[in-house]
N, C-alpha and C positions, 0 to 999 in steps of 0.2 A: 198235278201242279207242274207247270212248265218251268224250266230253268232259264233264268235270264239275269243279266247283271243289274244291280240296283241303279235306278235312275239317279242322277246327281242330286235331285231334290230330296232324296231319302236321307241325305246326310245333313240336312238343314235342321235348325232349331233344336228341340229336345233330343231328337234322334242322334244328332251330331254330338251333343253333350254326353249322352249315354255311351256312345261309341268311344269317346275320349276317356271316360271313367273306367270302362271295361278294359281298354288298352292299357291304362296305367296299372290297374289291378293285375292284369296278366303279366305285365313287365316286372312288377315288384314280387309277385308270387313266384315267378320263374327264377328270379335271382335268389330268393330264399332257398328254393329247392336245389339250385346249382351250387350254392355257397356252402351247404352243409358238408363238412369234412373236406373242404377244398384244399387244405394244407397237407393232405395225405396223398401221396408221399411228400415228405419235406425236402426232397431233393429232385433234381431234374430227371425226367424219365422220357423214354422213347424220343421223338423228334424235338422235344423241348431243348435238348442239348444244342441243336443247331439254331433254333429260332431265338431262344432267350440269350444264347451266346452272341448272336448278331445284334439283338436289342441292347445288350450291355455295351457292345462296342459303339453303338450309335450315341451313347451317352459319354463316350470317351474319345478315342482317337479316330473314330469314323468307321464306316462299314467296310470290313474286309472279309467277314465270314458270311456264308450262305448267300452269295451274290447271284446264285442261280435262280432265286425267286425275287419277285418285285418287293419293294420295301415297306409298303403302307402298313400292313398288319404288324410288322416288326417295329415300325415307328410308334404305333399305338401301344405295343408292349413296353417300349422304351419310356414313353410318357407315364405309363402306369408304374413302372419301376421307380421313376424319379419321384412320384408322388407317394406311393405306398411302400416303397423300399424294395430292396433286392431280396425278396423272400417269396414263398409260394403264392401268397395272396397278390403280391405285386406282379408276378409273372402271369397269373391265370385270370385275374379279375376282368381284363378286357374280353376274354372268351366268355365269361359269365354274362357280361353286358350284351355282347352280340348274340349269344344264345337266346337271351330274353327278347331281344329285338327281333330275332328270327320268329319266335313264337307269336309276338304281336303282329308281325307281318303276315303270318299264316292266318291269324284271326281276321285281319282286315281283308285279306284276299278272299277267304271263305265267306265273309259277310257280304262282300261285293258279288261273289259268284252265285251264292245260293239265296240271297235276299232274306235270310232267316237267321236270327240271332242264335237260336237253338242249334242249328246246323253248324254255325261258325264255332260255337263253344265246344261242340262235340268234336269237331275237326282239331281244335286246339288240344283237347284232352288226348286224342288219339296220337297226335304228333308228339306230345310231351312224353308219352310212355313208349314211343318208338326209340328204344335205348340209344340209338345213334346220336340224337340231339343231346341227350344227357351226358354221354361220354365226351363228345366233341366240345361241349360248353365248359368242361372242367379241365382242359389241357391246353397248354400254350402252343397251339398249332395254327396254321394259316386258314384251314378249311372253313371254320365257323364264320370268319369275316367275309370270305367270298360268298358263302351261302346266304348270309344275312343280307348283303347288298343285292344278291340275285333275287331273293324273295321280295324285297322292297321294290326292285325294278318291275317285277310282275304286278305288284300292287298298283303302281302308277300306270302301268300299261292297261290294267283292267279299268282304272278310273278314266283314262283317256278315251276308252271305247265310246262312251256316251257323253263325254264332257262337251259343253258348247264351245269351249276354248281349249282344245287339246294341246296346244303348243307348250304350255307351262308343265303339263303332266308328262309330255314326252321329254322335256328338258330334265325333269326330275328323274324320269326313267333312265335317260342317258347318263346323268350324273352317277346314279347307282351302278350302272353297267361299267363306267370307267373305274369306279372305286373297287368293284368286284375284281376286275382284271388287275388292278394295282395291288390287290391283296394276294392273288395267286393267278397264274396264267390260265387256269381252267375257267376263270371268269370270262374268258373270251368266248366260250361256248354260248352262254346266254346272250351276249352281245350279238353274236352271229344269228342266233335264233330270232331276236327281235327284229333285226334287219331283214331276215328272211320273211317274217310275218308281214312287215311293211311292204316288201317287194311283191309278195303274193297278192296282197290287197290291191296294190297299184296295178298289177297285171290284170286282175279281174275287172277293175274299173276301166282300164284301157280297152279291154275286150268287150265292154258293155255287158258284162254278165249280170243277170238278175235271177233270183230264186223264184220259182213258181210258188204261189200262195205264201208270200213273205210273212214272217212272224217276227215279233220284237225280240225273240230269243235267238234269232239267226246270228251266226258268227260273222256274216258278211252282208252288207247291203250296198247298193250302187253309190249312195251318197256318203259312205263312210270316210271320214277324215278329209272331206273336200276342202276344208279350211286350210289344210296344210299344202304348202307349195314346196318345190324342190329345195329352195334355200332353207325352209324351215326344217326339213328332214336332215339336211347337211348340218345345220347348226345344232339341232337337238340330239341327234344320234351319232354324229361324227365329231364335231368340233368340241362340244361340251364334254363328252366322255374322254376324248383324246387329250384335251387340256388338263383335265383332272388327273388322268393317268400319268402324264409326263410330269405334272407338278409334284407328285409324290417322290420323284427321283431327284428333285432339286437339292434337298439337304445332303444327299450323298454324292451327286454327280455335278452339282452346280448348274449354271445356266448355259453351259457349253453344248450346243446341239450335237457336236461330234461325240462328246462323251456320253450323251443320252443315247445316241444311236449305237455306239459301241457296246453299251451295257445291254441293249436289246439283243445284239448279236451274241454277246457272251452268254446271256440266258438261254437263247435258242440252242446254242451248242451244248450247254450243260444239260438241257432238258432231253436232248437226243441220246444222252449217254446213260440210259437206264441199265442197271446191272442185269446181266443175263441170268445170274443165279442169285436168288434171295429166298430165305425161308418163307416169306409171306407173299412172294410174287404170285399173281393170279391173272387170269384173263377176264375180259369184260363179260364173257358168257358165264363165268362162275358167280358173279356178284348177286344176281337176283335169287339164286338158290342157296346163298350163304355157304358156298363150298369151302372157302378159305378165309375165315375172319382173322383178325389181327390181335395178338396179345400186346398191348401197350406196356403192361407191367405184370410181372410174375415174380414176386420176391418174398423172402421169409419175413416174418414179423417177430416181435418179442414174445408173442404167445405160442406155446408149443403146438405143433400140428396145425398151425394157421399160416396162411399166405396172404399177402396183399396183392390183389389182382385187379387189373383194368383190362377188360377185353372189349374190343369194338366188334360186336356181334350183330347188333340190331335186334328188334323184337321179331322173332320168327313168324308169329301170328300176323303181324302187320306187314312184314316184308313179303311173305308168301301170298297173303290175301290181296296185297296191293297189286300183284301182277295181273290177275284177271280184272281187278278194278280199273286199271289203266286201259286194258283192252275194251272194257265196256265204254269208257270215255271215248276211245278211238272209234268204236262202233257208232256212238251217238253223235260224234262230230260229223261222220260221213253220212249216216242215214237220217238223223233227226236235225242236223245242222245246228246243234245247240252250242251256244257260245262258251258256256262253262266247260262243257266236254272238250271243246276245241282247245281252250287255254290250258286245261290240265293235261290233256294228252300231248299236245305240242311241247309243253314244258318238260314233262316227265320223260317222254321218249327222246326228245332232242338232247337233253342233258345226259342221257344214258348212251344213245347210239352214236353220239359224237366220238366216244372212245373206240368205236368199231372202225373208224377211219383214220384215227391218229396213228402216224407211223412210229409206234413203239412196240418193243418186244413183249411187253407185259405191263401190268399195273398193280395197284393195290386196292384192297376192299374199300378203303375210305374214299376212293374216287366215286363210289356209288352214293355217297352222302347227299349230294344235291338232288338226285333222283328220289332217294328215300324220303326226303322231305316233302316231295310232291305226292307221296302215297296217302298221306292223311287227307288232303283234298280229294284225291281219287276215291278213297273209301267213303268220304262224306257225300260225294256225288252218288255213289251206289246206294248207300243206306238211306239217303233222304229223297232221291229223285228217281230211283228205279222201282217201278211198280211191284215187281216180284219180291223185293226185300224191304220195301218201304214200310217197316213196322217198328214202332217204338220199342217193343220188347226185344226185338231182334238186335237193334243197334245198341241197346243197353246191355244185352248179353255179350255182344262182341266187345264192347268197351271194358266191361268187367273182366272178361277173359284176357284182354290185352294188358290191362292194369295188373292182373295177377301174374302174367308172364313177366312183366317189368320187374315186379318185386321179387319174383323167383330168380331173376338174373342179376338183381342188385348186388349180391355178394361178389360177383365177378365183374361188376361195373364200377364199383367205387372201392378204392383202397382203404377208405375209412372204415368200412364194415368188416373186412376180412372174411375169409372163407376157409373152412377146414378142407383137408385133402379129400375127405369123403364127399363133402359138398361139391368140391370142384369136379370130382369124377362123375357125380350124378348129373352135372350140367353139360358134360361133354358127350353130346348125343352121337356125334360122328367122329371118325378118326381125323378128318380135316380140321376139326375144331381144337385139337390138342396142340 
């Protein structure tokens, strides 16, 4: 079976209705999973101190804390606090919502890429048990917002590939890219990636490139996006995201263009001042092998010999298996020209390798979160579209093993469960994990 994006007609009628119902079911089920024990711990932990503190200020005298990051995610936290109260649920519920939206986005992206409901649901299940999404959806940090908007930008990009009127889909893609950057500046990476894809396609069209023995699953064809003119690209991928990005600063900076630009310079200066020494500092080469994960929480509980622990580790089975899966996608993009392989490899590798060129002394493991979210689709591609491993029993076995690993790590993923000191020691496989 060849891999190709679903034709637009596949979302019509009953199929579209079923897609909607499944998306709602995934959204609600994910929220239930993420909400269980959401109030543990009942105090701010890790970087919540910075972001919730800034959100509280937005409800009062204005934003003076954490001005090194864009405001949009913190504005959403502030709105939640205003509605649900200044308590753990109020701080963390926006993360729950955007974690669930991320999972829905993965479902729609996989459904579009693989043209099979079974493959899309398997990808959703694999992504859910990739411990990173679970942890990031239960803490008031900025990353889950940026990742959710990035995934939805990819969904709209995938739809635009075959859409008879791609302008509106590129406008939706641009809107998500702008809001991703407005949540956290690493959202600029997917924005640059999409612009790079468009530029690449434009260059190939300008050079009159055509593939021999063209197939519907090819990632490029000479007539791709011919309906789009230069002004359309500028509006959808520059003006729309730019306006939305700057609009999120208006509540704190007003409509003064000078103030808006000064804030950007202020953030750029702050972002360049990464501490040279930090207990969780790591390099981009460390992240795929999980060399230095991060303890968000390690605290005593009321129960003797128990600790409340939240560790951003990722599911080792998924993260480690995802590396060769991404390389398979890269191979099939180049050798088989498959569009699904192209989008998965381009997204996963771009979001990761961008950190190789960023002029920073170091980074943190949670920077790998966007790439880790693309490992579910990469594994879906391998298990459903690669002849050597395209076996139902094999992918079922992998998912069962991944789910088992998720529950094995749950005591160090949720402070609500708690873990004994013995259980903690058993899960620390390497010195760098302690």
